[in-house]
N, C-alpha and C positions, 0 to 999 in steps of 0.2 A: 273385695275381689277386683282383680283387674279385668276390665271388659276389653278383650283383645280387639274387638271391632272398632274401638274408639282410640286405641293407642296410635298416636301420630308419629310420622317419621319412619315408618317401616317400609322396606322395599316390597315389591310385589311378590318376590320369592318367599320372603319371611311371612307375609300375610297368607300366601297360599299354603305354606307348610303348616302354619298354626291352624288354619281352617280345615285343611285336608288330611291331617294326621288322625284319621278315624279308624284305622285298622287295628287288628289285635296286636300287631307289632309295627312300630313306626321308627324308621332309621333315618337320621339326618347325618350326612357326611359332607366333607368338603375341605376347602383350604383353611389355612390359619386366618384369623381376623375376619372371618366371613359373617360373624354375628350369630352363628347357629346356637352356641351355648347360651348366650344372652337371651335370645329369643325363646329357646327351650325352657329357660328358667321362668320366663313370663308365662309360658303355656303351663308349666308345672304348677305355679301358684294359682292360676286360673282354675285348673282342673281339681286341685286339692280343695280350694275354697268351695267349689260346687259339688264336691263328692258327697254322696249320700249312702254309698254301699257299706256293707258290714265287713268286707274282707280288708286285709291289711294294706297299708300304703308303704312303699319301700323306695328309698333313694340309694343307689349303689354306684360304686366306682372302684378305682384301683385300691384306695384305702381311705380311711376317714379324713386324713389330712388333705388329700387331693379333693375329696368331696367338699370339704370346708372351703378350700381355696377357690374352686371353680364354681361352686353353687352358692354357699352361704355368705362368703365374704363380699361378692358383688351386691347381694341383697342388702347387706349392712352398709355399703359405702356409696353405691351409685344413686344419683339424684332421682332417677325414675322410680326407684323402689321406696322412696321416703314415705308415701302414703300407706304402705303396707308392711314395712319392716317391723313395726311394733307387733304384728300378728305372727311373726316368725321368730321362734325362740330356739336357739341352739348354742350349745357350748362345744367348742372345737374338741374333737376326739370322743364325744359322747355317743352312745349307741342309739339314741333316739332324739328326735326334734319334735317340737309342737308347731304346727302350721295351721293357722286359722282354727285353733282349738282342737285339731286332730293330731293323734300320735302318728309319727312317721319314723319308720325304722331306717337307720343309717348303717349300711353294710359295706365293708371292704371286701373285694372279691378277686384278688390277683393270684390266688393259688388254688390247687385242687381241693384242699380242705374247706374252702369257703362255702362250697355247696351245702355242707352240713348246717350252716347258719340259717338257711331258709327251708330245710327239709321239714315237711309237715305243715308249713304255712299255707294259707290260702290268700292269694294276693289279688287285690282289685286294681290297684294302680302301681306301676313300677316305673321308675325313671333311672336310666343308666347313663352315667357320664363317662365318656371315652371308653366305649364298649370294647374296642379292640384290645384294651389292657386287661379285660376280665378273663378269667380262666374259662375255657370252653365247657368244662364240667359244671361250673357254676351257671353258665348261660343255659345249658340244657335243663338243669334243675329249675331255673327261673321260669323257663317256658312251661314246665309241668305244673308250676304253682299258680299259673294264670288260669284257674279252673272255673271262674264265674263267667256267665254270659257277657258281663260288662267288663271283664278284665282286659287291661291294655298295658302295653309296654312302650315307652318313649325313650329313644337312644340317640346319643350324639357320638361322633368320632371324627378324628382326622384319619386320612387314608393310611393304609399299611401296604404290605406287599401283596401281589396278586395271589400268593399262596396262603394268605392268612385264613384261618378257619372261618371267620365271619363271611368273607367273600366266597370262599370255596364251597362251604356247606350250605349257605343260606342265600346270599345276595344273587348268586347266579340263578336262583329259582324264583326270583321276584319279578313278575311281568312288569314291564315299563321301567325297570331299573337299568342303569347304564351297563351293569355287569350281567344282565340277563342272558342265559344260554338258551337260544331259540330251539335247541334240541330237547329241552326239558319236557318230559312226558306230562300231559295234563294233570294226572293224578299226583305228580310231585311238585306242581306249581304252588307257590305260597301266595295265593290270591288275596288273602286277608292281611297282607303286609303292605305298608306304603314306604316309599323311598324318596328322599329329597336330597338333592345335591346342591351345595352352596359354594360360591367363590367370593373373593373379596368384593367383587362388583355388586354383590347382593347385600352389602353392608353400607347403608347410606351415610353412616357416621364417619366414614374414612374419607380423607381428602385425596384428591388425585395425586398430589405430590407424595403423600405417604405411601400410597399403593405403588407408585412408580419406583420409589426407593426400595421397597421390599422386592419388587420384581427384579431389580438390578442386583440386590444382595444375595439372592438365591440363584444357584446355577445347577445344571445337570439334573440328577434325580431329585434333588431338593426342590428345584423349581417346579418340576412336574407334580411332586407330591404336595408341597406346602402352598404353592401359588395356584396351580391349576386344579388341585384337589384330586389328582389321579392316583390310583393304586399301582405302584410300580415297584421294581426290584429294590432291594436294600442297597444302601451306599456301599460301594466297593464290591458289589456283586460281580463275580468273574464272568458270568454269562448275562450281562446286562441287556443283551439283545433278545433274550428269551421272552417270548410272548405266548402264553398258553393258548390264547384264542387263535394264534396263527400256526404254532408249531405242533399242537396236539390234534390228531385226527382220529376219527372213529374207524375201527377195522373195516367196516363196510365201505368206507370212502377211500381206502387205500387201493392202489392198482395191484394187479397180480405181481408176485415177487418173481423176478427173473432168476435170482439166486439168493440163497441164505448164506451170507458171507461168514458169519461167526456167531457164537454165543460167548459173550464176555462175562465171566463170573467173578464177583467180589466175595471172597471167603471171609465170613465174619467170625471174630472171636469175641468182641465186645458188642457186636451188632449182628442181626440175622444175615445169613448168607443169601445173596440174591444174584440173579443173572439176567442179562438183557440179550435178546436175540436180534441180530441186525441183518437186514436184507436189502437188496437193491431191487427197486421196482422196475417195471417195464418202461417207466418214464425216466429211468436212469438217475433217480434220486434215492437217497438212503432213508431207510425206515427202521426205527426200533419197533419191531413188530409184536413182540410179546415179552413178558417178564416171568421169570422163574423165581418164585418166592416161597421156598419150603419152610422157612422159619428156623428155629434153633434145633438142630439134630446132630447126632454123631456123624463122623465122616462116612461110616458105612451106610447109615440111613440116608445121608445126603446123596450119595452116588446112586443108591437104589431109587430114590425119589426122582433124581435127574434122569435116569434111564427110562423110567416110566413116563415122565413128562415129555421126553423126546419122541416117544412113540406116536404122539399126536401132532408132531410137527415135522416139517421137512428137515432132514439132518443137515446141520451147518458144515461148511467147508472146514472150519476149525473151531475148537472150543478152547478159549483162553482163560487162564486163571492167574491169580496174583503169584509171582515167583516166590514171595515170602511164605506162601501157604504150602510148604513142602509136604506136610503130612496129608493134606487133602489131595495134592497132585499124585502122591504115591497110591492113595486109595483109588483114585480114578484109574490109574494104570492097572492095579491089581484086579479091579472089577471089570476090566475089559472095555472101558469107555474109549471109543475110537476118536482119532484126530485131535488129540489134546496137546497143548503146548503152553508155555508161559507167556504172559503179556509183556509188552514193552512199557515200562513205567517212566517214560520220558515226559515229565509233568508239563513243561512249558510247550513242547511240541504238541502234546495232547490238547492243551487249552487253546492254542492257536488254531489247531485243526477244527475242533468242535465249534469254536467261536465263528470261524470262517464259514463252516457248513451251515450253521444256524442263520448267520447274517445274510447269506446268499440264497437262502431258501432251498438248500440241498439236503437238509436233514430234518426229518419229522419223527414224532413219537406217537405210537399208538396209545389210545386212552386206556388200554389194558395195563400199561406200564405205570401203575399208580405210585410206586415207591420212587421211581426215577423222576416222575413229574413233581412229586413232593419235594425232592431234594434240590433240583436244579436252581430254583429262584433264590433260595436263601443262602447259598454258599458265597462267602466273601472273605476278603483280606488275604494278603500273601501268606500269612503264617498258617493258613489252613489249606493252601493250594495242594500240597501233597496228599493230605487226607481226602480232599475232594476228589482228586484224580483217582485215588484208590477206589473210592466208593462209586463214582459215576464214570470217570474216564475209562477205567478198566472194562467197564461193561460195553463200552464202544470201541474197545481195542481191536475189534475185528475189522475196523476200517483200515485196510492195509494196502500194500503196494499192488496186490492182485486186483484191486478195483480200478487201477489206473489213476487214482487220485493222489498217490504219493504221500500218504498220511500215516498216522500211527498204526502200528501193527507189528506182526511178527516178521 
């Protein structure tokens, strides 16, 4: 067994993470080459060696090949592991390993069907490599399998986008985490989770020259994500200035609306129909105040649902819909929906407008607009610009010349 307290050459962060990861779930994230996976492997060996429970031990990752590459290959090749590697028996691709005489299940988990691999198991120790690459259904199932009082999960990952399910559904609820949402209600806090953030400076094996070279080689989003270890928008994201912590506001924190400018509707054929209601606050800023999300319905059912939804809102000056959705527009007319017109699908103007408004603190989104919030961060590359503007831009099409801003609209 490796006695962690006696391992020399570790940084203070590495020592603190190994000693302090005592929660039910323990997340280690951060930059590349920060030493987190190497340190995590040492902790894994230490915990498996000392394990006396009856529940299963699991190591999981994207697939068995990646688990071998990130976990077992370093144990086989690095000098530090020479004293213990004879106690670690694993053949690449195999479903099980033997570590200090104990059976360890090796499970790939990058698709929805992976959760069936652990269904019915009782897990005492679980180790997840690159957890952001796991399917969320598998992760939920994994949490439910940690049913013993001593069950614990230890995870590593590099950062992903701010909209990733791990951050959005879990990390924002971990007190003390850099992602923690201070508005989280006490009953929703994940108080039995620990979180540790690493950078290259936490890896004492790296030379200053090597770290400086990496810092020069990565730029933009990649510098923020891989060097600083921050969760930021994907490369090529159209709305790279989008920051959920800055641009999303709770309804109770919004000013009174001076006017409801428009409801922009994206009519779905391959995706659900949704709409965003846009208002101007008394502070002269624009707010996506609410979201209409009726799901997949017939045209007649959609207009009926829309009319009912509008009864609980101030009626917008205009209701915009995609000009390609002619059948839906006809249904709106036939059902007597007032103030309807087609949106202006000038893609580049729309992108410039919304980007400028977000960048200058003139456009905010209510936390009620869950679909819009989900879609904005991940949209990227020029070849999806048009589809993006149909899905998101049309919803904000009510930003028009009537606002005095001279931007997209009818």
